[in-house]
N, C-alpha and C positions, 0 to 999 in steps of 0.2 A: 455361716452362721451366726444369726444375731442373738445375742443374750439381751434379754429385758426384763427388767422387777415388775413394773407394774407399766401398763399399758392401755390405752383408751382407743376403742373403734367408735368414731362419732362420723358418720357422713350418710345421706340417704338420697344421696343424688341420683340414683342407680339401683335397682334391686340388692346386686351386689356389687358395691365399689371399692371391694378390697382384694383386688387379685393376687395370692400367695405365688411369688416361683420360688423363694427359696425359704430358708428353714429360721424358723423362729423356736428360740429357748424360754419360756417365760418362767421367773421362780418367783414373782410377786401376785397383784390381783389383773386380772384383765376384765376390763369392764366393757362389756357386748352393751354400748349405749342404744346404737345404731349401726346398722350396716351388715351385710351379710361377709365374712371372710371366705372367699372360693380359691382352696388349694386345691379342691379335687381336678378341675380343668386348666390347673396352671402349674400342677408339679411340685408345690409349695408342701414342704411339712411343720406342723405345731406340736411341740412335746411342753405340756406341765411338767414341771420339775418337783421333786418332793414336796415343797413348799409353793408350789405354783395354786391358782384357784381362779374362779371367775363368777360374776355378780353380772345380774341384769340381763340373761339370757334369756331371748323367746323367737317367737316364730320372723319377726324381723331386724334378727340380731344373732347367729350363729357362726358355727363353723359350715360350708358347706364340703365336707370331705373326712377325712382321715385325722384323728387325735391321739396322740401319745401322751401317754400317764408313767412317769417312772416314781418308784417310793413304796413305803408301806401303807399308808395313808385310805381311807376309802374316796372316793372322786365320782362327781358325777360329770360323765362328758357334755362339752357346750356342742353335740351336733345336731344337724338338720339335714333336707335337703326335701328341693322343689318349693320353699318356702314355709317349711315343718321344721321346728323345732323340736324334738324328742329325748326323752329323758333317757338316758342311759348309764349303768354305773357299776363301779368294782367296790367290794368289799375290804376292809382293814386284812393288809397281808403281813403273814409271820416272816418273808424273806423280801428282800428287794427286787422289786418284778418290774417290767416295761409290761404295759397293755396298750392295744391301739383298737380304736372302735369308729365306726361309720356308719352311717343310717342311709338306708337307702329307701327311698318312696316310689311305690309303682303303683298305677294303677291298673286292673285288672280289666280283661273284655268280660263285658255284660254277657252272662250267662240265662239271668232271670230276667224279670222287666227292671230290677232297681239296680242300680250301680252298687258296686264293691272295691274297697280299695285294700290293697295289702302291704304293713310296714313290715320290715324285718331287719333285725339290728346284725350286727358279724361282729365280732371281737379276732382278734390277730396275735 
């Protein structure tokens, strides 16, 4: 496991330039300036500690895969899938907790003339 305080993700060479194979524990600010971190297809994991957070998260820069969060404070996960960042979060907790969240983007087969999409969140 790699322990990081602050980290900057800045690479737009391809749609998902960061292929995460190992484990990251972030206790400072993770700046999602540009570039998707793909841990979904490479078996990596990201944990934000009690003091960890993120900024500049967007459709162009987020985590494609699951994200863990430990601590008591509320947290908005930097998760997305299929090129879309979507908000999901937890509120303050009374006891030390570990949460995991992942966003799944799926296109439904059209049953009517217009196209519908379904978005779902899963917390573990």
